[in-house]
C-alpha positions as CSV (number, residue, x, y, z in Angstrom):
1,M,-7.9,-0.3,16.5
2,T,-6.4,-3.0,14.0
3,D,-2.6,-2.9,14.1
4,W,-1.2,-1.9,10.6
5,F,1.7,-2.9,8.5
6,L,3.7,-1.4,6.2
7,L,3.5,-3.0,3.1
8,H,5.1,-1.0,0.1
9,K,6.2,2.2,-0.1
10,T,6.6,4.3,-3.7
11,S,6.4,8.3,-5.0
12,N,4.3,6.5,-8.2
13,R,0.5,6.5,-7.9
14,A,-0.1,4.3,-10.6
15,E,1.9,1.6,-8.9
16,A,-0.3,2.5,-5.1
17,S,-3.0,2.6,-7.3
18,I,-2.6,-0.9,-8.7
19,I,-1.5,-2.3,-5.5
20,Q,-4.4,-1.6,-3.6
21,G,-6.5,-2.9,-6.1
22,M,-4.9,-6.3,-6.1
23,L,-4.9,-6.3,-2.9
24,E,-8.5,-5.2,-2.3
25,W,-9.9,-8.0,-5.3
26,N,-7.9,-10.7,-3.2
27,D,-10.4,-9.3,0.5
28,I,-7.4,-7.2,2.1
29,V,-8.2,-4.5,3.8
30,V,-6.0,-1.7,2.4
31,Q,-5.0,1.9,3.6
32,I,-2.9,4.7,1.6
33,L,-1.4,7.0,3.6
34,N,-0.4,9.9,1.1
35,K,3.5,11.3,2.5
36,L,3.8,13.3,-1.2
37,D,4.7,16.5,-1.2
38,S,1.9,18.4,-2.6
39,S,3.6,21.5,-4.5
40,Y,6.3,19.3,-6.4
41,L,5.0,15.2,-6.5
42,N,8.2,14.2,-6.8
43,F,9.2,14.7,-3.4
44,G,7.6,12.2,-1.0
45,E,6.6,8.9,-0.9
46,L,3.3,6.8,-1.1
47,E,3.1,4.1,2.2
48,I,0.9,1.2,2.0
49,F,-0.7,-0.4,4.8
50,V,-2.3,-3.2,5.7
51,P,-3.7,-5.0,8.9
52,N,-1.2,-7.2,10.5
53,D,-3.1,-10.2,10.6
54,Q,-3.9,-9.9,6.5
55,K,0.4,-9.0,6.6
56,E,1.4,-12.2,5.4
57,R,-1.1,-12.6,2.7
58,A,-0.7,-9.4,1.7
59,K,3.2,-10.0,1.3
60,A,2.4,-13.0,-0.6
61,L,0.3,-11.6,-3.1
62,L,3.1,-8.5,-3.7
63,S,5.8,-11.1,-4.2
64,S,3.7,-12.8,-6.8
65,G,3.2,-10.4,-9.0
């Protein structure tokens, strides 16, 4: 089993989707853990995870925009 690194947290679904797309476009595996409240979507966060062996590349891509 791959160990996962928490790359980013957001409460914005669009932001999470954009980050996921950018990472997948660059061949980085992504898992999103949805911790948003199902009734009140302004509570909670989406957590974006990448495998530990891809975290440096993912952090560089995220910081570059």
